[in-house]
VMD Tcl script that draws the C-alpha trace (Angstrom):
set ca {
  {93.32 -80.54 -28.55}
  {93.67 -81.54 -24.90}
  {91.85 -78.37 -23.80}
  {88.98 -79.20 -26.17}
  {88.72 -82.76 -24.83}
  {88.81 -81.57 -21.22}
  {86.19 -78.90 -21.93}
  {83.90 -81.47 -23.57}
  {84.42 -83.90 -20.68}
  {83.59 -81.12 -18.21}
  {80.46 -80.19 -20.17}
  {79.35 -83.83 -20.24}
  {79.94 -84.35 -16.50}
  {78.10 -81.13 -15.72}
  {75.14 -82.16 -17.87}
  {74.46 -85.24 -15.73}
  {72.70 -83.27 -12.99}
  {72.22 -79.94 -14.66}
  {69.15 -77.94 -15.68}
  {69.62 -75.66 -18.65}
  {68.64 -71.97 -18.28}
  {67.20 -70.56 -21.52}
  {65.56 -67.27 -22.55}
  {62.10 -68.71 -21.86}
  {63.00 -69.43 -18.21}
  {64.33 -65.92 -17.43}
  {62.23 -62.95 -16.33}
  {61.34 -61.19 -19.59}
  {62.18 -57.80 -18.07}
  {65.84 -58.84 -17.81}
  {66.23 -59.70 -21.49}
  {65.55 -57.86 -24.72}
  {65.53 -58.82 -28.37}
  {68.43 -57.38 -30.39}
  {66.79 -55.92 -33.48}
  {68.73 -56.53 -36.66}
  {70.78 -59.40 -35.26}
  {69.29 -62.59 -36.59}
  {71.96 -65.00 -37.78}
  {72.15 -68.47 -39.29}
  {74.30 -70.81 -37.18}
  {74.11 -74.24 -35.57}
  {71.70 -75.36 -38.28}
  {69.03 -72.64 -38.25}
  {68.21 -68.94 -38.35}
  {68.39 -67.55 -34.82}
  {67.17 -64.28 -33.33}
  {69.62 -62.90 -30.78}
  {68.88 -61.47 -27.35}
  {70.90 -59.70 -24.69}
  {70.58 -58.76 -21.04}
  {69.05 -55.30 -20.57}
  {71.64 -54.71 -17.86}
  {74.91 -56.65 -17.99}
  {74.87 -56.83 -14.17}
  {71.95 -59.28 -14.45}
  {74.06 -61.78 -16.40}
  {74.31 -65.20 -14.78}
  {77.60 -65.35 -12.85}
  {79.11 -68.31 -14.72}
  {78.57 -66.50 -18.03}
  {79.82 -63.23 -16.51}
  {83.22 -64.85 -15.91}
  {83.61 -65.31 -19.68}
  {82.33 -61.77 -20.24}
  {85.00 -60.36 -17.92}
  {87.78 -62.43 -19.51}
  {86.88 -61.38 -23.06}
  {86.28 -57.77 -21.99}
  {89.79 -57.71 -20.52}
  {91.18 -59.14 -23.77}
  {89.33 -56.43 -25.70}
  {90.64 -53.73 -23.35}
  {94.31 -54.69 -23.43}
  {94.41 -55.77 -27.06}
  {95.73 -59.30 -26.63}
  {94.96 -62.61 -25.02}
  {96.64 -63.94 -21.88}
  {98.50 -66.51 -24.01}
  {99.81 -63.81 -26.33}
  {100.91 -61.68 -23.36}
  {102.79 -64.66 -21.90}
  {104.51 -65.15 -25.26}
  {105.85 -61.59 -24.99}
  {107.06 -62.30 -21.46}
  {108.78 -65.55 -22.52}
  {110.50 -63.88 -25.49}
  {111.64 -60.98 -23.28}
  {113.09 -63.37 -20.68}
  {114.89 -65.32 -23.43}
  {116.29 -62.08 -24.91}
  {117.42 -60.98 -21.44}
  {119.16 -64.32 -20.84}
  {121.07 -63.81 -24.11}
  {121.86 -60.18 -23.31}
  {119.98 -58.95 -26.41}
  {119.12 -55.45 -25.20}
  {117.84 -54.25 -28.59}
  {115.54 -57.30 -28.83}
  {114.11 -56.47 -25.39}
  {113.49 -52.91 -26.58}
  {111.76 -54.17 -29.73}
  {109.52 -56.54 -27.74}
  {108.61 -53.86 -25.20}
  {107.79 -51.36 -27.98}
  {105.48 -53.89 -29.67}
  {103.85 -54.84 -26.37}
  {103.27 -51.22 -25.34}
  {101.87 -50.31 -28.75}
  {99.56 -53.33 -28.64}
  {98.30 -52.45 -25.15}
  {97.74 -48.79 -26.00}
  {96.65 -48.82 -29.63}
  {95.30 -52.18 -30.81}
  {91.97 -53.96 -30.70}
  {91.90 -57.52 -32.05}
  {88.78 -58.39 -34.04}
  {88.68 -61.83 -32.40}
  {88.24 -60.19 -28.99}
  {85.21 -58.29 -30.32}
  {83.59 -61.43 -31.72}
  {84.40 -63.49 -28.60}
  {82.84 -60.87 -26.32}
  {79.83 -60.55 -28.64}
  {79.31 -64.33 -28.36}
  {78.89 -63.91 -24.60}
  {76.76 -60.75 -24.78}
  {74.33 -62.02 -27.43}
  {72.49 -65.32 -27.15}
  {69.59 -67.17 -28.74}
  {66.53 -68.98 -27.37}
  {68.21 -72.40 -27.32}
  {71.44 -71.29 -25.67}
  {72.19 -72.13 -22.04}
  {72.60 -68.83 -20.19}
  {74.38 -70.42 -17.23}
  {77.49 -71.12 -19.27}
  {79.43 -70.27 -22.41}
  {79.82 -73.33 -24.62}
  {82.83 -73.03 -26.94}
  {81.52 -75.55 -29.46}
  {78.10 -73.86 -29.69}
  {79.61 -70.38 -29.91}
  {82.24 -71.25 -32.53}
  {79.51 -71.20 -35.18}
  {78.01 -68.04 -33.72}
  {81.40 -66.30 -33.87}
  {81.81 -67.41 -37.51}
  {78.35 -65.97 -38.25}
  {79.35 -62.66 -36.60}
  {82.49 -62.52 -38.73}
  {80.41 -63.10 -41.87}
  {77.62 -60.68 -40.97}
  {76.76 -58.91 -44.24}
  {76.82 -55.46 -42.62}
  {79.91 -55.27 -40.39}
  {79.36 -51.54 -39.85}
  {75.92 -52.23 -38.37}
  {77.18 -55.16 -36.31}
  {80.12 -53.22 -34.82}
  {78.03 -50.09 -34.17}
  {75.43 -52.19 -32.37}
  {78.09 -54.11 -30.43}
  {79.90 -51.00 -29.13}
  {76.56 -49.32 -28.30}
  {75.39 -52.36 -26.33}
  {78.78 -52.58 -24.62}
  {78.43 -48.94 -23.58}
  {81.57 -47.84 -25.41}
  {80.19 -45.93 -28.33}
  {82.41 -42.90 -28.75}
  {82.27 -39.90 -31.02}
  {84.04 -41.62 -33.92}
  {82.15 -42.50 -37.08}
  {81.52 -46.06 -38.23}
  {84.01 -45.51 -41.06}
  {86.66 -44.34 -38.59}
  {85.99 -47.38 -36.38}
  {86.26 -49.82 -39.29}
  {89.47 -48.13 -40.52}
  {90.95 -48.27 -37.02}
  {90.09 -51.97 -36.67}
  {91.60 -52.80 -40.07}
  {94.82 -50.93 -39.24}
  {94.91 -52.39 -35.75}
  {94.62 -55.95 -37.04}
  {97.29 -55.41 -39.71}
  {99.62 -54.19 -36.97}
  {98.72 -57.15 -34.72}
  {99.45 -59.61 -37.55}
  {102.83 -57.99 -38.18}
  {103.70 -58.03 -34.47}
  {102.58 -61.66 -34.17}
  {104.76 -62.62 -37.15}
  {107.76 -60.80 -35.65}
  {107.09 -62.41 -32.28}
  {107.06 -65.92 -33.75}
  {110.24 -65.26 -35.76}
  {112.27 -64.17 -32.73}
}
mol new
graphics top color blue
foreach p $ca { graphics top sphere $p radius 0.5 }
foreach p [lrange $ca 0 end-1] q [lrange $ca 1 end] { graphics top cylinder $p $q radius 0.2 }
display resetview
């Protein structure tokens, strides 16, 4: 709650002397329309766009891109990682060697084998934007509805295929294999999260 209030205060203070950067103000060669990604959020149907080259992304937005890309790569958020560290320290203080082993197994498996769906949708909210969106920043309130629209996209196979292609990480696996992996990965992450909160 406090983070939300501080973020909103920061956005308001910034807006006092701030000029919004939208799709219409950017060189059209830097941006392209994302065919097939038109979603209803924030009160209307919106066509999505992306940078042709991610290196052209405005630096303030790129910071969010890097943070969410890291979360996607390691399989968990910074907060979740710190929870593992705190639980491991507590188990060490109590001399619970088997608990430390359990925590380290779950952490290693998460880092090596899991991809949280939320990380995909968070990163997609930075990569894809609409005409009204400010490209200089990533607004959590604005993007919350966009993320919900991504999660409810009627064709998740299309959405995920497009996302990984645009991210440059489209491998040899089929869409079915990718969806199966993500389902299994998220079941495992939920189980690990439950075990982590119980310890």
